[in-house]
C-alpha positions as CSV (number, residue, x, y, z in Angstrom):
1,M,-7.3,-1.5,12.6
2,S,-5.8,-5.0,12.1
3,T,-7.8,-8.0,11.8
4,T,-7.1,-11.2,10.5
5,G,-10.0,-12.5,8.0
6,I,-10.8,-15.6,6.1
7,Y,-7.5,-17.8,4.9
8,G,-5.4,-15.1,7.0
9,A,-6.0,-12.0,4.8
10,Y,-5.6,-8.6,6.4
11,H,-7.5,-5.3,6.6
12,L,-4.7,-2.8,7.6
13,T,-4.3,1.0,7.6
14,I,-1.1,2.2,6.0
15,R,0.6,5.3,5.9
16,R,3.6,7.1,4.3
17,W,3.2,4.5,1.5
18,K,4.4,4.0,-1.8
19,V,3.3,1.4,-4.8
20,V,6.8,-0.2,-6.3
21,E,6.7,-2.0,-9.4
22,V,9.1,-5.1,-9.6
23,E,11.0,-7.4,-11.9
24,L,12.0,-10.7,-10.4
25,K,14.6,-12.9,-11.6
26,T,12.1,-15.3,-13.3
27,G,11.0,-12.4,-15.3
28,E,7.4,-11.7,-13.4
29,V,6.7,-8.3,-13.1
30,S,4.3,-7.1,-10.4
31,R,3.2,-4.2,-8.1
32,H,3.4,-4.2,-4.2
33,L,2.6,-1.7,-1.6
34,C,5.2,-0.6,0.9
35,G,4.2,1.6,3.9
36,H,3.7,1.9,7.8
37,E,1.2,-0.3,9.3
38,V,-0.5,1.8,11.9
39,S,-1.9,-0.2,14.5
40,Q,1.3,-2.6,14.9
41,D,3.7,0.5,14.2
42,V,6.1,-1.9,11.7
43,G,6.6,-1.7,8.1
44,R,4.9,-3.8,5.7
45,A,5.3,-4.7,2.1
46,S,2.5,-6.5,0.3
47,S,1.8,-9.3,-2.1
48,P,1.0,-8.3,-5.6
49,I,-1.7,-5.7,-5.8
50,K,-5.0,-7.1,-7.5
51,S,-7.2,-3.8,-7.1
52,F,-7.0,-0.2,-6.3
53,D,-10.3,1.8,-5.3
54,R,-8.8,5.8,-5.5
55,E,-12.5,6.7,-4.5
56,T,-11.7,4.9,-1.1
57,M,-8.1,4.6,-1.2
58,M,-8.4,1.0,-0.7
59,L,-5.8,-1.5,-2.2
60,T,-6.4,-5.4,-2.2
61,T,-3.6,-7.7,-2.9
62,Q,-3.9,-11.1,-4.6
63,S,-3.5,-12.7,-1.2
64,G,-6.8,-11.2,-0.5
65,S,-5.3,-8.5,2.3
66,R,-7.0,-4.8,2.0
67,Y,-4.9,-2.0,2.9
68,Q,-6.8,1.5,3.8
69,L,-4.2,4.0,2.4
70,H,-4.0,7.0,4.9
71,G,-2.6,10.1,4.3
72,L,-0.2,11.1,1.8
73,P,2.5,8.6,0.1
74,G,5.9,9.0,1.9
75,T,8.5,6.9,3.5
76,S,9.5,5.6,6.9
77,K,12.6,3.8,8.5
78,S,10.3,0.7,9.2
79,A,8.5,0.6,5.9
80,D,12.3,1.1,4.0
81,K,13.5,-2.1,5.9
82,A,10.3,-4.1,5.3
83,W,10.8,-3.3,1.6
84,Y,14.7,-4.1,1.4
85,N,13.8,-7.3,3.2
86,W,11.2,-8.4,0.6
87,C,13.2,-7.4,-2.1
88,K,16.0,-9.6,-1.1
89,N,13.6,-12.4,-0.2
90,N,12.0,-12.6,-3.4
91,N,14.9,-12.1,-5.8
92,V,14.1,-8.7,-7.3
93,I,16.5,-7.4,-10.1
94,K,14.8,-3.9,-10.7
95,E,12.1,-1.6,-9.3
96,L,10.4,1.6,-10.3
97,D,8.3,3.8,-8.0
98,V,5.0,4.0,-9.8
99,T,3.1,6.0,-6.5
100,H,2.3,8.9,-8.7
101,E,-0.1,6.5,-10.9
102,Y,-2.1,5.6,-7.6
103,L,-2.1,9.3,-6.1
104,D,-0.4,12.2,-7.9
105,V,0.0,14.9,-5.4
106,S,0.7,17.4,-7.9
107,Q,-2.7,16.8,-9.3
108,V,-4.8,16.6,-6.2
109,S,-6.2,19.9,-5.0
110,T,-6.5,20.5,-1.1
111,V,-10.1,19.9,-1.3
112,G,-9.6,16.9,-3.6
113,F,-7.4,15.3,-1.2
114,E,-9.6,16.2,1.9
115,K,-12.5,14.6,0.1
116,L,-10.0,11.3,-0.3
117,V,-9.4,11.5,3.4
118,R,-13.0,11.7,4.2
119,N,-14.0,9.0,2.0
120,S,-11.4,6.6,3.5
121,A,-12.0,7.5,7.1
122,R,-15.9,6.7,6.4
123,K,-14.9,3.2,4.4
124,E,-12.4,2.3,7.4
125,A,-15.2,3.1,10.2
126,E,-17.9,1.0,8.2
127,Q,-15.5,-2.4,8.5
């Protein structure tokens, strides 16, 4: 699902995702989502993360966009390209993958993961 909301904010479904903490030349530190956007089949890199709800796997950015995380973290060529371009355009000097702080696959049981998937699917259907 991809819809434009108020002030251009989006609600997008992202798969093969990761969260990266960056430091810019200005010294600013922020965290961003990178992943494969399902409906348009493109890579995405988000504005800074504002909040994350692990129960529903919903992430909201400072720009107001909402990202429904679908499935396990991962990578894709289109996401990697979008991330590379975002870093280049924003003068990133340091980056650190912090995905495990959002979903540590080694600490989620199969039943626990299935519950996360059901909750995120239910939340998406309500939108």
